[in-house]
C-alpha positions as CSV (number, residue, x, y, z in Angstrom):
1,X,70.6,36.4,-3.1
2,X,72.5,38.8,-5.4
3,X,71.8,41.7,-3.0
4,X,73.3,39.7,-0.1
5,X,76.4,39.0,-2.1
6,X,76.9,42.6,-3.0
7,X,76.5,43.6,0.6
8,X,79.1,41.1,1.8
9,X,81.5,42.2,-1.0
10,X,81.1,45.9,0.1
11,X,82.0,45.1,3.7
12,X,85.0,43.1,2.7
13,X,86.2,45.9,0.3
14,X,85.9,48.5,3.1
15,X,87.8,46.3,5.5
16,X,90.6,45.9,3.0
17,X,90.9,49.6,2.4
18,X,91.2,50.5,6.2
19,X,94.8,51.5,7.2
20,X,96.3,49.4,10.0
21,X,96.5,51.2,13.3
22,X,99.8,53.1,13.8
23,X,102.1,51.8,16.6
24,X,102.2,53.8,19.8
25,X,105.1,56.2,20.0
26,X,108.1,54.8,21.9
27,X,108.7,56.1,25.4
28,X,111.6,58.6,25.5
29,X,114.8,57.2,26.8
30,X,115.4,57.7,30.5
31,X,117.6,60.6,31.3
32,X,120.5,59.5,33.6
33,X,120.9,61.7,36.7
34,X,123.4,64.4,36.4
35,X,126.4,63.7,38.6
36,X,128.6,66.6,39.3
37,X,132.3,66.0,38.6
38,X,134.5,66.2,41.7
39,X,136.0,69.7,42.2
40,X,139.7,70.0,41.7
41,X,141.7,70.8,44.9
42,X,145.3,70.9,46.0
43,X,146.9,67.4,46.4
44,X,146.4,65.7,49.7
45,X,147.3,62.4,51.4
46,X,145.3,60.2,53.8
47,X,146.3,57.5,56.3
48,X,143.9,54.6,55.9
49,X,143.4,51.0,57.1
50,X,141.9,48.2,55.0
51,X,141.1,44.6,55.7
52,X,143.7,42.3,54.1
53,X,143.0,38.9,52.5
54,X,142.6,36.3,53.9
55,X,143.0,38.1,57.3
56,X,144.8,40.9,59.0
57,X,144.9,44.6,58.2
58,X,147.0,46.8,55.8
59,X,148.0,50.3,56.6
60,X,148.4,52.5,53.6
61,X,149.1,56.0,52.4
62,X,146.3,57.0,50.0
63,X,146.9,60.0,47.6
64,X,144.3,62.3,46.2
65,X,144.9,61.1,42.6
66,X,144.0,57.5,43.7
67,X,147.6,56.3,44.2
68,X,148.1,54.0,47.1
69,X,151.2,52.8,48.9
70,X,150.9,49.9,51.3
71,X,153.1,50.4,54.3
72,X,152.6,47.3,56.4
73,X,150.2,44.4,56.8
74,X,149.7,43.2,60.4
75,X,148.0,40.0,61.7
76,X,145.4,41.9,63.6
77,X,142.0,43.4,62.9
78,X,141.8,46.9,61.6
79,X,139.3,47.9,64.3
80,X,141.3,49.0,67.3
81,X,144.7,49.6,65.7
82,X,146.3,52.8,66.8
83,X,149.0,54.9,65.1
84,X,151.8,57.3,66.0
85,X,154.3,59.2,63.9
86,X,157.8,60.5,64.7
87,X,158.3,64.3,64.4
88,X,160.4,64.0,61.3
89,X,157.8,61.9,59.5
90,X,160.3,59.1,58.8
91,X,159.0,56.5,61.3
92,X,155.7,55.3,62.6
93,X,154.2,52.9,65.1
94,X,151.2,50.7,64.6
95,X,149.8,49.4,67.9
96,X,147.6,46.4,68.4
97,X,146.3,46.8,72.0
98,X,145.8,43.0,72.2
99,X,144.1,41.6,75.3
100,X,144.4,39.1,78.1
101,X,144.0,36.2,75.6
102,X,147.0,37.4,73.5
103,X,149.3,38.8,76.2
104,X,150.4,42.4,76.5
105,X,149.7,43.4,72.9
106,X,152.1,44.3,70.1
107,X,153.6,47.3,68.2
108,X,155.0,47.4,64.7
109,X,157.6,50.0,64.0
110,X,157.7,51.2,60.3
111,X,160.4,52.9,58.4
112,X,158.3,55.1,56.1
113,X,161.3,55.6,53.7
114,X,162.3,52.0,53.1
115,X,159.0,50.4,54.0
116,X,160.7,48.0,56.4
117,X,158.6,47.0,59.5
118,X,159.3,45.0,62.6
119,X,157.0,43.8,65.4
120,X,157.7,43.8,69.1
121,X,155.7,42.6,72.1
122,X,154.8,45.5,74.4
123,X,156.3,45.4,77.9
124,X,154.9,42.6,80.0
125,X,155.0,44.4,83.4
126,X,151.4,45.7,83.0
127,X,148.8,47.3,80.8
128,X,150.2,49.6,78.1
129,X,148.2,52.8,78.0
130,X,150.0,54.5,75.1
131,X,152.9,54.1,72.7
132,X,154.6,57.1,71.0
133,X,157.7,58.9,70.0
134,X,159.8,61.4,71.9
135,X,161.3,64.5,70.3
136,X,164.3,62.7,68.9
137,X,162.2,59.8,67.4
138,X,162.7,57.1,70.0
139,X,159.8,54.7,70.6
140,X,158.3,54.9,74.1
141,X,155.6,52.8,75.9
142,X,153.7,54.0,78.9
143,X,152.6,51.1,81.2
144,X,150.3,50.8,84.2
145,X,151.8,48.1,86.6
146,X,149.4,45.2,87.2
147,X,151.6,42.8,89.3
148,X,151.7,42.5,93.1
149,X,153.2,45.4,94.9
150,X,154.9,45.6,98.4
151,X,153.8,48.6,100.6
152,X,155.9,49.9,103.4
153,X,154.9,52.4,106.0
154,X,157.4,55.2,106.9
155,X,155.7,57.0,109.7
156,X,152.6,58.5,108.4
157,X,153.7,58.1,104.8
158,X,153.5,54.9,102.8
159,X,155.7,53.8,99.9
160,X,155.9,51.1,97.4
161,X,159.0,48.9,97.6
162,X,160.0,48.3,94.0
163,X,163.2,47.2,92.4
164,X,165.1,48.0,95.6
165,X,163.7,51.6,95.8
166,X,161.1,53.2,98.0
167,X,158.5,55.1,95.8
168,X,156.3,57.4,97.9
169,X,152.6,57.0,97.4
170,X,150.7,60.3,96.9
171,X,148.3,61.2,99.7
172,X,144.7,60.4,99.0
173,X,145.4,57.7,96.4
174,X,143.5,54.8,98.0
175,X,143.8,52.6,94.9
176,X,147.4,53.6,94.2
177,X,149.6,51.7,91.9
178,X,152.7,52.2,89.8
179,X,153.2,53.5,86.2
180,X,156.3,52.9,84.1
181,X,157.8,54.5,81.0
182,X,159.8,52.2,78.7
183,X,162.0,53.2,75.8
184,X,162.9,50.8,73.0
185,X,166.7,50.5,72.9
186,X,169.0,48.0,71.2
187,X,166.2,45.5,70.7
188,X,164.7,45.6,74.2
189,X,162.5,47.7,76.4
190,X,164.4,49.7,78.9
191,X,162.5,51.2,81.9
192,X,163.3,54.9,82.2
193,X,160.8,56.1,84.7
194,X,158.5,54.8,87.5
195,X,156.0,56.8,89.6
196,X,153.3,55.9,92.1
197,X,149.9,57.0,91.1
198,X,146.3,55.8,91.0
199,X,145.8,52.2,90.0
200,X,144.0,52.4,86.7
201,X,144.8,52.5,83.0
202,X,145.0,56.3,83.0
203,X,147.7,56.2,85.6
204,X,150.3,56.3,82.8
205,X,149.5,59.9,82.1
206,X,151.0,61.0,85.4
207,X,154.4,60.0,84.1
208,X,156.7,62.9,83.2
209,X,157.6,61.0,80.0
210,X,154.0,61.3,78.8
211,X,154.5,65.0,78.6
212,X,157.5,64.6,76.4
213,X,155.9,62.7,73.6
214,X,155.4,64.5,70.3
215,X,152.9,61.9,69.1
216,X,151.2,58.9,70.7
217,X,148.6,56.3,69.9
218,X,146.1,58.2,72.1
219,X,147.0,61.8,71.4
220,X,144.4,64.0,69.7
221,X,144.4,64.4,65.9
222,X,145.5,68.0,65.3
223,X,143.2,68.1,62.3
224,X,140.1,67.0,64.2
225,X,137.3,69.6,64.5
226,X,135.6,70.2,67.9
227,X,131.9,69.8,68.2
228,X,129.8,72.1,70.3
229,X,126.4,70.8,71.5
230,X,123.4,73.0,70.6
231,X,120.8,73.9,73.1
232,X,117.6,71.9,72.4
233,X,115.5,75.1,72.0
234,X,118.0,77.0,69.8
235,X,117.2,78.3,66.4
236,X,119.7,76.0,64.7
237,X,118.3,73.0,66.5
238,X,114.7,73.9,65.5
239,X,115.8,74.3,61.8
240,X,117.5,70.9,61.9
241,X,114.5,69.2,63.4
242,X,112.3,70.7,60.7
243,X,114.6,69.6,57.9
244,X,115.3,66.2,59.4
245,X,112.0,64.9,60.9
246,X,113.3,61.3,60.7
247,X,116.9,60.8,61.7
248,X,116.9,57.1,60.8
249,X,117.8,56.0,64.3
250,X,116.7,56.6,67.9
251,X,120.1,57.0,69.6
252,X,119.9,59.4,72.5
253,X,121.7,62.7,72.0
254,X,121.2,66.1,70.3
255,X,122.4,68.3,67.5
256,X,125.9,69.7,67.5
257,X,127.7,72.4,65.6
258,X,131.2,72.0,64.1
259,X,133.0,75.2,62.9
260,X,135.0,75.0,59.7
261,X,136.7,77.5,57.5
262,X,133.7,77.4,55.2
263,X,131.1,77.8,57.8
264,X,129.2,75.5,60.3
265,X,128.6,71.8,59.9
266,X,125.8,70.2,61.9
267,X,125.6,66.6,63.0
268,X,123.8,64.4,65.6
269,X,125.9,63.9,68.7
270,X,125.4,60.9,71.0
271,X,125.8,61.4,74.8
272,X,127.3,59.1,77.4
273,X,130.7,58.1,78.5
274,X,132.1,59.1,75.1
275,X,130.3,61.5,72.9
276,X,130.5,60.9,69.1
277,X,129.2,62.6,66.0
278,X,127.0,60.6,63.7
279,X,124.5,60.8,60.9
280,X,122.6,62.8,59.9
281,X,124.9,65.6,58.8
282,X,123.8,68.9,57.3
283,X,125.4,72.2,56.2
284,X,124.1,75.3,54.4
285,X,124.3,75.3,50.6
286,X,124.3,78.2,48.2
287,X,120.6,79.1,48.5
288,X,120.8,79.0,52.3
289,X,118.9,75.8,53.0
290,X,120.3,72.9,55.0
291,X,121.3,69.9,52.9
292,X,123.4,66.8,53.3
293,X,127.0,67.3,51.9
294,X,127.2,66.2,48.3
295,X,127.9,62.4,47.9
296,X,128.2,61.7,51.7
297,X,125.6,58.9,51.6
298,X,126.7,57.2,54.9
299,X,124.4,54.6,56.7
300,X,121.9,56.2,59.1
301,X,123.7,54.9,62.2
302,X,127.2,55.6,60.9
303,X,129.6,57.6,63.2
304,X,131.2,60.6,61.5
305,X,134.6,62.1,62.2
306,X,135.2,65.7,61.0
307,X,138.7,66.9,60.2
308,X,140.0,69.9,58.3
309,X,143.3,71.0,56.8
310,X,143.4,74.3,54.9
311,X,140.5,74.5,52.5
312,X,139.8,70.7,52.8
313,X,137.2,69.1,55.0
314,X,137.4,65.3,55.6
315,X,134.3,63.5,56.8
316,X,135.0,59.9,57.7
317,X,132.6,57.1,58.4
318,X,133.3,53.6,59.5
319,X,134.4,52.4,56.1
320,X,134.1,55.6,54.0
321,X,135.9,58.9,53.5
322,X,134.7,62.0,51.7
323,X,136.9,65.1,51.1
324,X,135.3,68.5,50.4
325,X,136.4,71.9,49.2
326,X,135.0,74.1,51.9
327,X,134.9,77.2,49.6
328,X,132.6,75.7,47.1
329,X,131.1,73.0,49.4
330,X,131.6,70.5,46.6
331,X,132.9,66.9,46.8
332,X,136.6,66.6,45.9
333,X,137.2,62.9,46.5
334,X,135.3,59.8,47.6
335,X,136.8,56.6,49.0
336,X,135.0,53.4,50.2
337,X,136.1,50.2,51.9
338,X,138.6,51.9,54.1
339,X,138.8,52.5,57.9
340,X,140.3,55.1,60.2
341,X,140.8,57.7,57.5
342,X,142.7,60.8,58.5
343,X,145.0,63.4,56.9
344,X,148.6,62.2,56.6
345,X,150.6,64.2,59.2
346,X,152.9,66.8,57.8
347,X,156.5,66.3,58.9
348,X,158.3,69.1,60.7
349,X,159.3,70.4,64.2
350,X,156.7,69.4,66.8
351,X,156.4,70.3,70.4
352,X,155.4,67.6,72.9
353,X,151.6,67.1,72.7
354,X,151.1,65.7,76.2
355,X,149.6,62.3,75.6
356,X,146.0,62.0,76.8
357,X,143.4,59.3,76.8
358,X,140.8,61.7,75.3
359,X,140.6,60.3,71.8
360,X,139.5,57.1,70.2
361,X,141.5,57.4,67.0
362,X,142.5,54.5,64.9
């Protein structure tokens, strides 16, 4: 009995002398990812559109330092709004194309100095193809006639009888119609030119007045870069296919190359009635391999517009804008929640740009 008690006492004594287990070492704190600071570049300004609350759209001038000046808020959706600037940079026009449910559409003229804006209905004699400014800053609308027309034969030649005048119909124009140019004067639209041409929306570009516009709502952005489609079997296309095995979408098209001051930029290009660049986007980085531009991060199916001014490259998605320094290929500025981003036009003498229907700019 004594032996058993001694044995139990020894076991208890050994248990009491054992050191408690040491706690497991704490896991090292997570190291946050290193985010490169935006590179410093020369100041720049962007033209942007942004949804207004509770409805409508605000057009603003956005500065590289984050400053923003709201120019006008219109009761129309941002998607579809079109812009034009006078040559001296003092006035602008914001066009809402409208539709059959809302009549001929509207245009807001904006005094960029005072910030005053006024809205006018576009001419009601037809479908407006473009609005712009002539060389002295007067607002002009180009309109395709949509009303009934009276035709008169004069021997082998036919003419339209319009406003007491005979307007010869060009030979071979089976679907001929009229196009008008209007100028905004003293609070009203004044018709300044009428020609007979083919009967569609592009008929307005046969007007002589169209050639005299320094800026219009459909003229090409002078900062926009031109994309060149790559041959499917080219070396560049093969490199891109290897680097981007999954594009994130199945939209039909092919790779395209865009030349910039800092070297080529590559993007997917859709094909069809209107070609458009879209994600994915790649360019060569310092070690020579292809990579997505720093901080681009646009949705897989996002369209991309590429514009350049000096050493700056602007890549704009549906609601994003990224500005890069092409020399270092580093991100200079990033903006989200905006639409239709483009560089703010520099004022100065401009020659007529010959309005065309080739662009889909905001």
